[in-house]
DRENBA-90422 format. One record per residue (C-alpha): residue in one letter; x, y, z. Coordinates in steps of 0.02 Angstrom, whole numbers, plus 32768, in hexadecimal, padded with zeros to 4 digits. Each point is the difference from the previous one (the first is absolute). Layout:
<vexmis>
aXYZ;...
</vexmis>
This chain:
<vexmis>
m80472E26F213;n803C805380A1;e7F6D7FC68068;k80097F588054;a7F777F827FD9;a7FA07F9E8082;r7FD77F7D7F7D;l80457FEB7F51;i7F847FB17F89;i80527FAC7F6A;v7F9980077F61;l80467FA07F6B;g7FDD80137F47;d7F7E7F748002;q7FA48043809A;l7FAA809A7FBB;n7F587FEF8057;v7FC180898071;e7F997F7E805F;s809E7FA18033;t800A7FC280B3;a80A980588009;l7FAA80A97FEC;q7F757FE1807D;h800F805D80A6;l808F80657FBA;d8029809E8062;p803380857F80;q805380658089;r80727F768040;d800B7F777F7C;r805380047F57;i7FE77F9E7F5F;w809B7FC37FA7;m800B7FDC7F45;a80987FEB7F90;e80317FDF7F4C;a809B7F927FFD;y806E7FCC7F6F;e80037F4C803A;e7F457FEE7FE1;a801C80257F47;t80A17F9B7FF0;h7FE67F698073;v7FB27FBC7F61;w801A80617F5F;s7F5A8059800C;s7FB180477F64;k7FED80BC7FF0;m7F437FED7FFC;r7FFD7FA380A7;i8075807C8054;v7F9A80957FC6;y7F5E7FB08039;f803D7FE380B1;l805980A68016;s7F7280677FB7;a7F7F7FA7806C;m806E801B809A;r801680BA7FE0;h7F47801A7FE4;f7FDC7FA380A1;r80818068805E;n7FA7809E7FC8;e7F587FB78035;l80437FDA80AE;r804980AD8014;a7F5C804D7FC8;k7FAE7FA2808F;g80788050807B;y80797F70801A;e80BB801C8015;v80587F9C7F78;t80BA7FE57FF2;y80167FD77F48;h80A17FD57FA6;a7FF880187F44;l80777F9F7F93;d80AF80478017;p809F7FBB7FAF;a806680418093;a7F927FAE8085;p80177F518049;k7FC17F7C7F88;t7F917F96806F;l7F6280228062;a80527FBB809E;e809580777FF2;i7F9080987FE5;l7F917FCB8091;t80957FE88075;l803A80B37FE6;d7F5280438027;l7FEC7F918098;k80A080478048;h7FC780B17FDD;l7F497FF68032;e80197F898093;p7F4F7FBA7FFD;g7FC67F9C8095;k7FA47F867F91;v7FFF7FC97F4A;r7F647FB97FB2;m7FDD7FB97F54;v7F8A7F8C7FA6;q80537F637FBD;a806180267F61;g7FD07FAC7F5E;d80B17FBD7FEC;y80557F8D807F;r80AB804D7FDA;v7FC380B18022;h7FA17FD1809C;q80957FA7804E;s807C80897FD4;l7F968089804F;k7FDA7F978099;r80BB7FE08018;a802880B97FEB;v7F88802F808C;a80397F728071;a80B680327FEB;l7FDA80A58057;g7F9A7FB0808B;i7F5E80597FD0;d7F587FB08022;f7FBE7FB77F5D;k7F547FBA7FDC;c7FB57FBA7F61;l7F4A80337FF4;p7F757F947FB6;d7FDC801F7F49;d7F44800E7FED;h800E80237F46;f7FEF7F447FE8;l7F657F9B8027;c80607F6C804A;d8089801D807F;q80967F8D8007;a7FCA7FA7809F;a7F5B7FCF7FAF;f80577FC67F62;d807F7F998061;k7F757FAE8065;w7FA27FD57F61;a80A07FBE7FAD;d803B7F9B8096;e7F5D7F9F8001;r801E7FBF7F50;k80777F857FAF;q800180657F5F;l7FDF80B77FE0;r7F8880257F72;l7FBE80A77FCB;e7F507FC17FDD;y7FE27FC880B3;f804F809A804C;y7F94806C7F8D;r7F627FA58037;y8031801080B7;l802180BB7FF4;r7F6A80247F92;a7F8A7FAA807A;r805380538095;e7FEF80AD7FB2;d7F517FDC7FBA;i802D80367F50;l7F917FC37F71;m7FA77F8B8077;d7F497FCD800D;d7FF87FCB80B6;a80807F73800A;q80047FE07F44;p8061805A7F78;a7F9B80767F92;g7FC07FA57F67;g80237F56804D;k80B97FF77FCD;w809E803D8054;n806480117F61;y7FCD80377F51;d80AC7FE87FB4;s7FBA7F8E7F78;n7F9880947FC2;n809780717FF8;r80747FB17F80;k7FC280457F5C;s806F803B7F74;f7FCE808A7F89;p7FB17FD67F58;r807380027F69;q7FD580B67FD8;g803B803480AD;p7FB58051809B;g7FB180947FA5;r7FF780A88055;i803F7FF880B3;p7FDB80878082;l809C8066801E;w80577FFF80A7;p7FEC80A7805A;s809180797FEE;y806580548089;p808180707FAB;p809A802B8068;d7FEC809C806B;a808F806F8039;i80367F88808A;t80037F6A7F8B;r805A80627F77;d8086802E807E;v80117F498033;i80107FCE7F4A;k8091807A7FE9;t80547FBE809D;v7FF17F4B7FCA;e803F80257F50;n80988056804D;c80247F84808B;f7FD87F5C7FA7;p8021801E7F47;e80367F4D7FDE;h7F6A7FAE8053;p7F847FA67F8F;g7F5E80457FBC;e7FCA80AD7FCD;l7F8E80868048;s7FA680597F71;s7F637F9A8023;f7FFB801780BD;d7F47800F802A;w7FE17FA980A7;p7F918040808D;v80768036808B;k7F7F804F8075;q7F737FB08063;n7F7780637FA9;d80427FCA7F56;a800C7F4A8038;r7F4B80068037;h7FD0804D7F5B;a80597F727FA6;l7F9C7F828066;r7F5B80537FD3;d803280077F49;f80297F477FFF;t7F5E7FC88051;q7F9B806F7F8B;h80557FDC7F5B;r80677F5E8003;l7FCF7F8E8090;a7F707FAF7FA2;a80727FC27F74;f80977FE38071;g7FC87F528035;p7FEE7FA47F5B;y809780547FB0;q8077800F8093;d80757F7C7FB6;a7FF980407F4C;m808F805C7FAA;w800580697F62;t8085805B7F9A;d801780B78032;e7F7A7FF58087;p805F800280A5;f7F6E80288074;l7F617FB37FB6;y7F7C7FEE8089;h80777FF88094;s7FF580768094;g80B480398015;l7FDB801680BA;a80867F8D8048;a80838089800D;a7F8C8075805F;m7FCD7F748076;n80B37FC6801B;v803D80AD8036;k7F5D800D8062;l7FB480967FA9;l7F6A7F8F7FE7;n7FB67F8F8085;p7FD67F4F7FC4;r7F5C80068060;e7FD080987F99;s80277FA47F5E;i7F9E7F668036;a7F6B80698037;a7FFD805D7F5A;a7FFD7F5B7FA0;v7F777FB7806F;e7F99809E7FE5;a80127FEE7F44;y7FBD7F4F800E;e7F7080308071;q7FD0808D7F89;q800B7F877F6D;r808B80657FAC;a80737F687FF9;p7FDF7F447FFE;l802C7F928093;a808B7FA47FA2;s805D80A37FDF;v7FE8804280AF;e80327F5C8052;g809B7FF47F92;f803680B08030;i7FDF7FE680B9;r805F7F5A7FFE;q809C805C7FC6;i7FF580748096;l7FB07F99808A;g804F7F5E7FC4;w80AA80127FAD;r803680A4804F;e7FDF7FC880B2;y803E7F507FDF;v80AA802F7FBA;r801D807B808E;g7FE07F78807F;i80797F8B7FA9;y808680877FF2;w8006802780B9;k7FE97F4B8035;y80977FC17F9F;m807880937FF2;p809480147FFA;e80207F4B7FCC;y7F7A800A7F79;l806C80757F97;e80847F797FE7;r7F8E7F747FC4;n80277FAF7F5A;a7FA27F5B7FFD;l80207FDF7F46;h80BA802A800C;a7FF680827F76;d80A680587FEC;l8006805F7F5A;a801080BD7FF0;l7F6A80697FD0;p800780217F43;r803B80B07FDB;f7F6780287F96;y7F97800A809F;w804F80AB801C;t7FE9803E7F4E;g7F6D7FA67FB0;d80727FDA7F6C;t7FC47F547FCA;d7FAB7FB97F66;m7F847F9D806B;q7F67806F7FED;c7FAC7FD180A4;l809C802A8062;q8024809B7F99;h7F5480488025;a7FFC7FD080B8;l80B0803F8020;s7FED80A17F9D;q7F628033805A;t80517FD280A6;l809280737FDD;n7F90808A7FBB;y7F777FFE8084;g80437F9D8094;y7F6A7F8F7FE6;a7FCB7F587FB9;h7F667FA18035;h80067F5C805F;i7FFA7F8B7F6B;q808A805E7FA6;r80677FED809E;l7FD47F4B8025;m7FED7FB47F53;v807780677F95;t8093804E805E;g7FF67F898093;l7FDE7F657F98;f8095801E7F8E;a807480178096;l7FBD7F5F804F;l80127F987F62;f80AA804C7FD9;g80407FD580AE;v802980AD8045;n803B800B80B4;p7F618033805F;r805D80848065;q8028805B7F5E;v7F4B7FF17FC4;h7FC5804680A6;e807780937FF8;w7FC8802A7F4F;y7F4880028031;l80288068809A;s806180787F92;v7F8980257F72;y7F4D8008803F;v7FB880998057;d7F947F918070;a80927F95803A;v801C7FF980BC;e805F7F678039;w7F787FB4806F;v7F8C7FEF7F69;e807D7FEC7F73;l80737F7B804A;p7F7F7F768024;n7FA980227F5B;t80A67FEE7FA3;l805A7F75805F;g7F637FA0802D;m7F7D801B7F79;s806C80277F69;q80A17F9D801A;y7FC87F748076;a80A28020805E;d7FAD7FE380A9;g7FD87F4D7FD0;g7F448010800B;v7FE48068809D;l7F9D80897FAA;a7FBD7FA57F66;s7FE27F477FEC;k80517FEE7F55;p807780587F88;y7FA3806C7F84;v80507FC07F5F;a7FB880067F51;s803A80007F4C;g7FEB808C7F83;a7F517FBD7FE0;y7FC08054809E;i804180AB7FCA;n7FB77FE37F52;r7F577FD9804C;m7FFC80968074;s804980857F8C;n802680357F4E;y80BB80098021;c80287F627F9F;r7FA680427F66;h808C807E7FE5;c80917F928038;r80817FA27F99;y7FEE7F6A8073;d7F7A7F7A7FF4;p7FB67FD280AB;k7FD67F527FBF;k80B57FD57FDA;a80837FC8807D;v80917FE47F88;g803B80547F61;d802780B17FC8;h7F5180408026;a7FE57FA180A2;c7FBA806A808C;p8081800E808E;f7F737FF1807F;t7FC97F5B7FB3;t80B07FBD7FF4;l802A803080B2;y7F597FBE803F;w80247F507FC2;d80B2800F803E;f7FBE803380AC;l7F927F658004;q80977F957FD8;r807280538081;h7F807FF2808C;n7FB17F5C7FCE;q80217FA380A1;r7FC3808C806F;f7F5880217FAF;r7FC77F6A7F9B;r7F9C7FBC8094;h7FC780A88042;p7F407FFC8005;r7FEE80A97FA9;t80897FEC7F7E;a80017F477FD3;l7F9E801D7F5F;q808480777FBC;w80897F848025;r7F9F7F707FB5;n7FFD80637F5E;l80BE7FFE8007;d7FFB7F427FF5;r7FB3800E7F53;l809F804A7FB8;d80807F877FBD;r80B780058034;a803880587F62;k7F82808D8019;k8032801480B5;r80B780077FCD;d7FDD80847F7B;i7F9D8068807D;k808E7FFB807E;k807D80327F7A;q7F9380937FCB;a7FE3803580B5;d80BB8001801E;k8015806E7F67;i7F7D807C803F;r805A800E80A6;q80A7801D7FAA;q7FB4808A7F95;h7FBF805D8099;
</vexmis>
């Protein structure tokens, strides 16, 4: 710490890739890497213990890897006596180390990026944001694509990027003759269930992770979730192993059953790779290449491979482009004027609605739920209930180990809550309890009947669904992708509509 640094290279908790542009051309004799654990990053939103441990453990493992390569790393471990924010910790080190230049790759959170940029500027030090080649599409290319269109739609961005990158292409045509095999990938399990499912690989906590777990239990005892099941890959080699395991054992069945849900089966055929990719232990190109290889070697069908690649090449790149194009204003959007508080059971899982109980419990236990549990269970209930989208966003950012704001915020505000008014997705994803009943066995063990909208055994999802249609009738009844749902509303008589509204009001009062 006594030596001055020619350049200070900031590495954040979601930038743990040794191939980073920030680490290229680094002079170990003159430059220094800076990393810090700050209380604010666990308390800005009420982060779950699982999420905090994941980030801190991955950071400490990465720090050790950098030092083993001969880099000088200034690292601040979590300290109750230290300043609470990254910017405050950085300011002290800038004054001490007096670097001539500060370099960093764009942060994954607008708030963090701006605060660090301001801290450097306040001391008059040269600051430069370096390009982030972790992603396949840089922001300039996304903005150019977006500015040429009246409406942004994932499908067309996905096609553009897939053709540009020559992924699953036969000359100028998509492999198999179709861009999208989503219609093949909507199966539910038979009544007897999914059968034997290949286990996710296991990565038991090592000494570093066990120490982080103790620290988090001591420093954040009141935060949600628990840590007895912590089993995430926190090193690059483990993340690559998890990718190989997925493509070998679960990718083939991932496609048809990616939307399915089942009691006490939190992982099913999903990859669990989003967290590793979002902290950059795993390169998305590597994941795409592994899936393409599985297809070419006939280890997985095209529909499964295309569905997996679309999540990475399509959604992941698309939501990042939207985040940086519209922030910081995007965070405040609330197109449907939802203003209710998030029900308390989201933090405990204590509800008699079986679908929510299972999705919330596994979220708190593992820091994980797959995309349909997020979109069509936890997200759907919040949308139908009328929760303020900022609160929904902060909950998602708090509880999932893969949550970094650039990816979580557009998925929550845009895809899940339609709070951006249709920028990200063309319609609100609303459904009754019938959808959950079709895609899972949750309703089989529930006291509520997904077919009923009123009465003692009416499913709250179904009640709130019809209430949502009534509340937003004028906005969506002529929408080309939602008109059919709203025409179904016209079939209900006034008395039924009145009873539904009364029951919906009761549900909101109860929660």
